[in-house]
Chimera marker file (.cmm) of the C-alpha trace (Angstrom):
<marker_set name="trace">
<marker id="1" x="0.000" y="0.000" z="0.000" r="1" g="1" b="0" radius="0.5"/>
<marker id="2" x="3.037" y="2.271" z="-0.138" r="1" g="1" b="0" radius="0.5"/>
<marker id="3" x="3.335" y="2.924" z="3.588" r="1" g="1" b="0" radius="0.5"/>
<marker id="4" x="6.546" y="0.950" z="4.003" r="1" g="1" b="0" radius="0.5"/>
<marker id="5" x="9.129" y="-0.222" z="1.511" r="1" g="1" b="0" radius="0.5"/>
<marker id="6" x="11.773" y="-2.871" z="2.005" r="1" g="1" b="0" radius="0.5"/>
<marker id="7" x="15.216" y="-1.985" z="0.664" r="1" g="1" b="0" radius="0.5"/>
<marker id="8" x="17.685" y="-4.372" z="-0.923" r="1" g="1" b="0" radius="0.5"/>
<marker id="9" x="19.420" y="-4.579" z="2.463" r="1" g="1" b="0" radius="0.5"/>
<marker id="10" x="16.200" y="-5.946" z="4.003" r="1" g="1" b="0" radius="0.5"/>
<marker id="11" x="15.555" y="-2.838" z="6.110" r="1" g="1" b="0" radius="0.5"/>
<marker id="12" x="12.194" y="-1.097" z="6.032" r="1" g="1" b="0" radius="0.5"/>
<marker id="13" x="11.829" y="2.558" z="5.113" r="1" g="1" b="0" radius="0.5"/>
<marker id="14" x="8.977" y="5.031" z="4.886" r="1" g="1" b="0" radius="0.5"/>
<marker id="15" x="7.080" y="4.336" z="1.684" r="1" g="1" b="0" radius="0.5"/>
<marker id="16" x="6.058" y="6.873" z="-0.909" r="1" g="1" b="0" radius="0.5"/>
<marker id="17" x="2.401" y="7.080" z="0.211" r="1" g="1" b="0" radius="0.5"/>
<marker id="18" x="3.320" y="7.669" z="3.863" r="1" g="1" b="0" radius="0.5"/>
<marker id="19" x="5.948" y="10.222" z="2.802" r="1" g="1" b="0" radius="0.5"/>
<marker id="20" x="3.291" y="12.080" z="0.782" r="1" g="1" b="0" radius="0.5"/>
<marker id="21" x="0.992" y="12.279" z="3.803" r="1" g="1" b="0" radius="0.5"/>
<marker id="22" x="3.835" y="13.544" z="5.989" r="1" g="1" b="0" radius="0.5"/>
<marker id="23" x="4.819" y="16.140" z="3.392" r="1" g="1" b="0" radius="0.5"/>
<marker id="24" x="1.315" y="17.617" z="3.648" r="1" g="1" b="0" radius="0.5"/>
<marker id="25" x="1.674" y="18.276" z="7.384" r="1" g="1" b="0" radius="0.5"/>
<marker id="26" x="1.241" y="22.036" z="7.775" r="1" g="1" b="0" radius="0.5"/>
<marker id="27" x="3.232" y="22.581" z="10.971" r="1" g="1" b="0" radius="0.5"/>
<marker id="28" x="6.685" y="23.123" z="9.491" r="1" g="1" b="0" radius="0.5"/>
<marker id="29" x="5.783" y="23.814" z="5.879" r="1" g="1" b="0" radius="0.5"/>
<marker id="30" x="4.703" y="27.446" z="6.230" r="1" g="1" b="0" radius="0.5"/>
<marker id="31" x="7.846" y="28.287" z="8.152" r="1" g="1" b="0" radius="0.5"/>
<marker id="32" x="9.993" y="26.376" z="5.659" r="1" g="1" b="0" radius="0.5"/>
<marker id="33" x="8.443" y="28.116" z="2.649" r="1" g="1" b="0" radius="0.5"/>
<marker id="34" x="8.878" y="31.589" z="4.168" r="1" g="1" b="0" radius="0.5"/>
<marker id="35" x="12.450" y="30.925" z="5.334" r="1" g="1" b="0" radius="0.5"/>
<marker id="36" x="13.759" y="29.083" z="2.252" r="1" g="1" b="0" radius="0.5"/>
<marker id="37" x="14.804" y="32.149" z="0.201" r="1" g="1" b="0" radius="0.5"/>
<marker id="38" x="16.827" y="33.442" z="3.163" r="1" g="1" b="0" radius="0.5"/>
<marker id="39" x="18.336" y="30.021" z="3.833" r="1" g="1" b="0" radius="0.5"/>
<marker id="40" x="19.382" y="29.734" z="0.185" r="1" g="1" b="0" radius="0.5"/>
<marker id="41" x="20.963" y="33.205" z="0.227" r="1" g="1" b="0" radius="0.5"/>
<marker id="42" x="22.826" y="32.408" z="3.435" r="1" g="1" b="0" radius="0.5"/>
<marker id="43" x="24.037" y="29.114" z="1.988" r="1" g="1" b="0" radius="0.5"/>
<marker id="44" x="25.319" y="30.773" z="-1.197" r="1" g="1" b="0" radius="0.5"/>
<marker id="45" x="27.102" y="33.560" z="0.663" r="1" g="1" b="0" radius="0.5"/>
<marker id="46" x="28.742" y="31.403" z="3.331" r="1" g="1" b="0" radius="0.5"/>
<marker id="47" x="29.058" y="28.079" z="1.467" r="1" g="1" b="0" radius="0.5"/>
<marker id="48" x="28.387" y="26.516" z="4.865" r="1" g="1" b="0" radius="0.5"/>
<marker id="49" x="25.621" y="24.235" z="6.103" r="1" g="1" b="0" radius="0.5"/>
<marker id="50" x="22.345" y="26.020" z="6.817" r="1" g="1" b="0" radius="0.5"/>
<marker id="51" x="19.703" y="24.361" z="8.968" r="1" g="1" b="0" radius="0.5"/>
<marker id="52" x="16.211" y="25.283" z="10.102" r="1" g="1" b="0" radius="0.5"/>
<marker id="53" x="14.660" y="23.494" z="13.065" r="1" g="1" b="0" radius="0.5"/>
<marker id="54" x="11.688" y="23.842" z="15.399" r="1" g="1" b="0" radius="0.5"/>
<marker id="55" x="11.600" y="23.042" z="19.094" r="1" g="1" b="0" radius="0.5"/>
<marker id="56" x="9.250" y="20.378" z="20.386" r="1" g="1" b="0" radius="0.5"/>
<marker id="57" x="9.598" y="20.091" z="24.145" r="1" g="1" b="0" radius="0.5"/>
<marker id="58" x="13.204" y="19.178" z="24.923" r="1" g="1" b="0" radius="0.5"/>
<marker id="59" x="13.949" y="18.152" z="21.336" r="1" g="1" b="0" radius="0.5"/>
<marker id="60" x="14.237" y="19.763" z="17.938" r="1" g="1" b="0" radius="0.5"/>
<marker id="61" x="13.044" y="18.605" z="14.534" r="1" g="1" b="0" radius="0.5"/>
<marker id="62" x="14.892" y="19.711" z="11.406" r="1" g="1" b="0" radius="0.5"/>
<marker id="63" x="12.504" y="21.331" z="8.906" r="1" g="1" b="0" radius="0.5"/>
<marker id="64" x="15.066" y="22.204" z="6.215" r="1" g="1" b="0" radius="0.5"/>
<marker id="65" x="18.729" y="21.638" z="5.575" r="1" g="1" b="0" radius="0.5"/>
<marker id="66" x="21.022" y="22.934" z="2.835" r="1" g="1" b="0" radius="0.5"/>
<marker id="67" x="24.481" y="21.379" z="2.603" r="1" g="1" b="0" radius="0.5"/>
<marker id="68" x="27.286" y="23.873" z="2.044" r="1" g="1" b="0" radius="0.5"/>
<marker id="69" x="29.557" y="23.277" z="-0.931" r="1" g="1" b="0" radius="0.5"/>
<marker id="70" x="32.723" y="23.474" z="1.144" r="1" g="1" b="0" radius="0.5"/>
<marker id="71" x="31.294" y="22.622" z="4.548" r="1" g="1" b="0" radius="0.5"/>
<marker id="72" x="32.044" y="19.753" z="6.848" r="1" g="1" b="0" radius="0.5"/>
<marker id="73" x="29.406" y="17.017" z="6.401" r="1" g="1" b="0" radius="0.5"/>
<marker id="74" x="26.850" y="16.788" z="9.203" r="1" g="1" b="0" radius="0.5"/>
<marker id="75" x="24.552" y="13.969" z="10.259" r="1" g="1" b="0" radius="0.5"/>
<marker id="76" x="21.325" y="15.953" z="10.292" r="1" g="1" b="0" radius="0.5"/>
<marker id="77" x="18.457" y="15.330" z="7.908" r="1" g="1" b="0" radius="0.5"/>
<marker id="78" x="15.064" y="16.892" z="7.360" r="1" g="1" b="0" radius="0.5"/>
<marker id="79" x="12.670" y="15.232" z="9.778" r="1" g="1" b="0" radius="0.5"/>
<marker id="80" x="15.538" y="14.220" z="12.059" r="1" g="1" b="0" radius="0.5"/>
<marker id="81" x="15.045" y="14.681" z="15.784" r="1" g="1" b="0" radius="0.5"/>
<marker id="82" x="17.735" y="15.506" z="18.339" r="1" g="1" b="0" radius="0.5"/>
<marker id="83" x="17.892" y="16.588" z="21.970" r="1" g="1" b="0" radius="0.5"/>
<marker id="84" x="18.188" y="20.374" z="22.224" r="1" g="1" b="0" radius="0.5"/>
<marker id="85" x="21.464" y="19.973" z="24.089" r="1" g="1" b="0" radius="0.5"/>
<marker id="86" x="23.043" y="17.836" z="21.335" r="1" g="1" b="0" radius="0.5"/>
<marker id="87" x="23.377" y="20.428" z="18.547" r="1" g="1" b="0" radius="0.5"/>
<marker id="88" x="24.303" y="24.068" z="18.064" r="1" g="1" b="0" radius="0.5"/>
<marker id="89" x="20.880" y="24.739" z="16.555" r="1" g="1" b="0" radius="0.5"/>
<marker id="90" x="19.313" y="23.137" z="19.612" r="1" g="1" b="0" radius="0.5"/>
<marker id="91" x="21.345" y="25.274" z="22.003" r="1" g="1" b="0" radius="0.5"/>
<marker id="92" x="20.161" y="28.434" z="20.231" r="1" g="1" b="0" radius="0.5"/>
<marker id="93" x="16.543" y="27.247" z="20.469" r="1" g="1" b="0" radius="0.5"/>
<marker id="94" x="17.096" y="26.338" z="24.118" r="1" g="1" b="0" radius="0.5"/>
<marker id="95" x="18.504" y="29.797" z="24.879" r="1" g="1" b="0" radius="0.5"/>
<marker id="96" x="15.217" y="31.302" z="23.671" r="1" g="1" b="0" radius="0.5"/>
<marker id="97" x="12.950" y="28.641" z="25.197" r="1" g="1" b="0" radius="0.5"/>
<marker id="98" x="10.805" y="29.266" z="28.266" r="1" g="1" b="0" radius="0.5"/>
<marker id="99" x="12.708" y="28.950" z="31.565" r="1" g="1" b="0" radius="0.5"/>
<marker id="100" x="10.785" y="25.784" z="32.496" r="1" g="1" b="0" radius="0.5"/>
<marker id="101" x="12.008" y="24.078" z="29.299" r="1" g="1" b="0" radius="0.5"/>
<marker id="102" x="15.593" y="25.145" z="29.983" r="1" g="1" b="0" radius="0.5"/>
<marker id="103" x="15.426" y="23.792" z="33.544" r="1" g="1" b="0" radius="0.5"/>
<marker id="104" x="14.051" y="20.416" z="32.357" r="1" g="1" b="0" radius="0.5"/>
<marker id="105" x="16.721" y="20.069" z="29.650" r="1" g="1" b="0" radius="0.5"/>
<marker id="106" x="19.633" y="20.959" z="31.912" r="1" g="1" b="0" radius="0.5"/>
<marker id="107" x="18.268" y="18.619" z="34.586" r="1" g="1" b="0" radius="0.5"/>
<marker id="108" x="18.452" y="15.740" z="32.119" r="1" g="1" b="0" radius="0.5"/>
<marker id="109" x="14.830" y="15.794" z="30.964" r="1" g="1" b="0" radius="0.5"/>
<marker id="110" x="15.718" y="15.111" z="27.324" r="1" g="1" b="0" radius="0.5"/>
<marker id="111" x="17.781" y="12.268" z="25.974" r="1" g="1" b="0" radius="0.5"/>
<marker id="112" x="20.629" y="12.692" z="23.531" r="1" g="1" b="0" radius="0.5"/>
<marker id="113" x="19.341" y="9.959" z="21.244" r="1" g="1" b="0" radius="0.5"/>
<marker id="114" x="18.727" y="10.618" z="17.574" r="1" g="1" b="0" radius="0.5"/>
<marker id="115" x="15.722" y="9.345" z="15.651" r="1" g="1" b="0" radius="0.5"/>
<link id1="1" id2="2" r="1" g="1" b="0" radius="0.2"/>
<link id1="2" id2="3" r="1" g="1" b="0" radius="0.2"/>
<link id1="3" id2="4" r="1" g="1" b="0" radius="0.2"/>
<link id1="4" id2="5" r="1" g="1" b="0" radius="0.2"/>
<link id1="5" id2="6" r="1" g="1" b="0" radius="0.2"/>
<link id1="6" id2="7" r="1" g="1" b="0" radius="0.2"/>
<link id1="7" id2="8" r="1" g="1" b="0" radius="0.2"/>
<link id1="8" id2="9" r="1" g="1" b="0" radius="0.2"/>
<link id1="9" id2="10" r="1" g="1" b="0" radius="0.2"/>
<link id1="10" id2="11" r="1" g="1" b="0" radius="0.2"/>
<link id1="11" id2="12" r="1" g="1" b="0" radius="0.2"/>
<link id1="12" id2="13" r="1" g="1" b="0" radius="0.2"/>
<link id1="13" id2="14" r="1" g="1" b="0" radius="0.2"/>
<link id1="14" id2="15" r="1" g="1" b="0" radius="0.2"/>
<link id1="15" id2="16" r="1" g="1" b="0" radius="0.2"/>
<link id1="16" id2="17" r="1" g="1" b="0" radius="0.2"/>
<link id1="17" id2="18" r="1" g="1" b="0" radius="0.2"/>
<link id1="18" id2="19" r="1" g="1" b="0" radius="0.2"/>
<link id1="19" id2="20" r="1" g="1" b="0" radius="0.2"/>
<link id1="20" id2="21" r="1" g="1" b="0" radius="0.2"/>
<link id1="21" id2="22" r="1" g="1" b="0" radius="0.2"/>
<link id1="22" id2="23" r="1" g="1" b="0" radius="0.2"/>
<link id1="23" id2="24" r="1" g="1" b="0" radius="0.2"/>
<link id1="24" id2="25" r="1" g="1" b="0" radius="0.2"/>
<link id1="25" id2="26" r="1" g="1" b="0" radius="0.2"/>
<link id1="26" id2="27" r="1" g="1" b="0" radius="0.2"/>
<link id1="27" id2="28" r="1" g="1" b="0" radius="0.2"/>
<link id1="28" id2="29" r="1" g="1" b="0" radius="0.2"/>
<link id1="29" id2="30" r="1" g="1" b="0" radius="0.2"/>
<link id1="30" id2="31" r="1" g="1" b="0" radius="0.2"/>
<link id1="31" id2="32" r="1" g="1" b="0" radius="0.2"/>
<link id1="32" id2="33" r="1" g="1" b="0" radius="0.2"/>
<link id1="33" id2="34" r="1" g="1" b="0" radius="0.2"/>
<link id1="34" id2="35" r="1" g="1" b="0" radius="0.2"/>
<link id1="35" id2="36" r="1" g="1" b="0" radius="0.2"/>
<link id1="36" id2="37" r="1" g="1" b="0" radius="0.2"/>
<link id1="37" id2="38" r="1" g="1" b="0" radius="0.2"/>
<link id1="38" id2="39" r="1" g="1" b="0" radius="0.2"/>
<link id1="39" id2="40" r="1" g="1" b="0" radius="0.2"/>
<link id1="40" id2="41" r="1" g="1" b="0" radius="0.2"/>
<link id1="41" id2="42" r="1" g="1" b="0" radius="0.2"/>
<link id1="42" id2="43" r="1" g="1" b="0" radius="0.2"/>
<link id1="43" id2="44" r="1" g="1" b="0" radius="0.2"/>
<link id1="44" id2="45" r="1" g="1" b="0" radius="0.2"/>
<link id1="45" id2="46" r="1" g="1" b="0" radius="0.2"/>
<link id1="46" id2="47" r="1" g="1" b="0" radius="0.2"/>
<link id1="47" id2="48" r="1" g="1" b="0" radius="0.2"/>
<link id1="48" id2="49" r="1" g="1" b="0" radius="0.2"/>
<link id1="49" id2="50" r="1" g="1" b="0" radius="0.2"/>
<link id1="50" id2="51" r="1" g="1" b="0" radius="0.2"/>
<link id1="51" id2="52" r="1" g="1" b="0" radius="0.2"/>
<link id1="52" id2="53" r="1" g="1" b="0" radius="0.2"/>
<link id1="53" id2="54" r="1" g="1" b="0" radius="0.2"/>
<link id1="54" id2="55" r="1" g="1" b="0" radius="0.2"/>
<link id1="55" id2="56" r="1" g="1" b="0" radius="0.2"/>
<link id1="56" id2="57" r="1" g="1" b="0" radius="0.2"/>
<link id1="57" id2="58" r="1" g="1" b="0" radius="0.2"/>
<link id1="58" id2="59" r="1" g="1" b="0" radius="0.2"/>
<link id1="59" id2="60" r="1" g="1" b="0" radius="0.2"/>
<link id1="60" id2="61" r="1" g="1" b="0" radius="0.2"/>
<link id1="61" id2="62" r="1" g="1" b="0" radius="0.2"/>
<link id1="62" id2="63" r="1" g="1" b="0" radius="0.2"/>
<link id1="63" id2="64" r="1" g="1" b="0" radius="0.2"/>
<link id1="64" id2="65" r="1" g="1" b="0" radius="0.2"/>
<link id1="65" id2="66" r="1" g="1" b="0" radius="0.2"/>
<link id1="66" id2="67" r="1" g="1" b="0" radius="0.2"/>
<link id1="67" id2="68" r="1" g="1" b="0" radius="0.2"/>
<link id1="68" id2="69" r="1" g="1" b="0" radius="0.2"/>
<link id1="69" id2="70" r="1" g="1" b="0" radius="0.2"/>
<link id1="70" id2="71" r="1" g="1" b="0" radius="0.2"/>
<link id1="71" id2="72" r="1" g="1" b="0" radius="0.2"/>
<link id1="72" id2="73" r="1" g="1" b="0" radius="0.2"/>
<link id1="73" id2="74" r="1" g="1" b="0" radius="0.2"/>
<link id1="74" id2="75" r="1" g="1" b="0" radius="0.2"/>
<link id1="75" id2="76" r="1" g="1" b="0" radius="0.2"/>
<link id1="76" id2="77" r="1" g="1" b="0" radius="0.2"/>
<link id1="77" id2="78" r="1" g="1" b="0" radius="0.2"/>
<link id1="78" id2="79" r="1" g="1" b="0" radius="0.2"/>
<link id1="79" id2="80" r="1" g="1" b="0" radius="0.2"/>
<link id1="80" id2="81" r="1" g="1" b="0" radius="0.2"/>
<link id1="81" id2="82" r="1" g="1" b="0" radius="0.2"/>
<link id1="82" id2="83" r="1" g="1" b="0" radius="0.2"/>
<link id1="83" id2="84" r="1" g="1" b="0" radius="0.2"/>
<link id1="84" id2="85" r="1" g="1" b="0" radius="0.2"/>
<link id1="85" id2="86" r="1" g="1" b="0" radius="0.2"/>
<link id1="86" id2="87" r="1" g="1" b="0" radius="0.2"/>
<link id1="87" id2="88" r="1" g="1" b="0" radius="0.2"/>
<link id1="88" id2="89" r="1" g="1" b="0" radius="0.2"/>
<link id1="89" id2="90" r="1" g="1" b="0" radius="0.2"/>
<link id1="90" id2="91" r="1" g="1" b="0" radius="0.2"/>
<link id1="91" id2="92" r="1" g="1" b="0" radius="0.2"/>
<link id1="92" id2="93" r="1" g="1" b="0" radius="0.2"/>
<link id1="93" id2="94" r="1" g="1" b="0" radius="0.2"/>
<link id1="94" id2="95" r="1" g="1" b="0" radius="0.2"/>
<link id1="95" id2="96" r="1" g="1" b="0" radius="0.2"/>
<link id1="96" id2="97" r="1" g="1" b="0" radius="0.2"/>
<link id1="97" id2="98" r="1" g="1" b="0" radius="0.2"/>
<link id1="98" id2="99" r="1" g="1" b="0" radius="0.2"/>
<link id1="99" id2="100" r="1" g="1" b="0" radius="0.2"/>
<link id1="100" id2="101" r="1" g="1" b="0" radius="0.2"/>
<link id1="101" id2="102" r="1" g="1" b="0" radius="0.2"/>
<link id1="102" id2="103" r="1" g="1" b="0" radius="0.2"/>
<link id1="103" id2="104" r="1" g="1" b="0" radius="0.2"/>
<link id1="104" id2="105" r="1" g="1" b="0" radius="0.2"/>
<link id1="105" id2="106" r="1" g="1" b="0" radius="0.2"/>
<link id1="106" id2="107" r="1" g="1" b="0" radius="0.2"/>
<link id1="107" id2="108" r="1" g="1" b="0" radius="0.2"/>
<link id1="108" id2="109" r="1" g="1" b="0" radius="0.2"/>
<link id1="109" id2="110" r="1" g="1" b="0" radius="0.2"/>
<link id1="110" id2="111" r="1" g="1" b="0" radius="0.2"/>
<link id1="111" id2="112" r="1" g="1" b="0" radius="0.2"/>
<link id1="112" id2="113" r="1" g="1" b="0" radius="0.2"/>
<link id1="113" id2="114" r="1" g="1" b="0" radius="0.2"/>
<link id1="114" id2="115" r="1" g="1" b="0" radius="0.2"/>
</marker_set>
């Protein structure tokens, strides 16, 4: 039905139909569409990685990522989820988060695991 696909390595991945449904989710799309021209300009000027993420509790979810032509490769991907304390982008979001979120994160309330 297109929800899952099995790769040649035997591992399952998100199928095309499920990906389509996820791509229609409005939460990050409006932000992504408005920010994309600025992200592209920044990427061209700096030739570095440019990333856009949103905070969800003690974690962040990457909404867009542009790889810089001369930049060091990074392990982030659109849709990837990290603890706020595990990335530079997350630390910036954490600095501007409500005090209660900052207290929870620094007290160990979010794991450093990636998904």
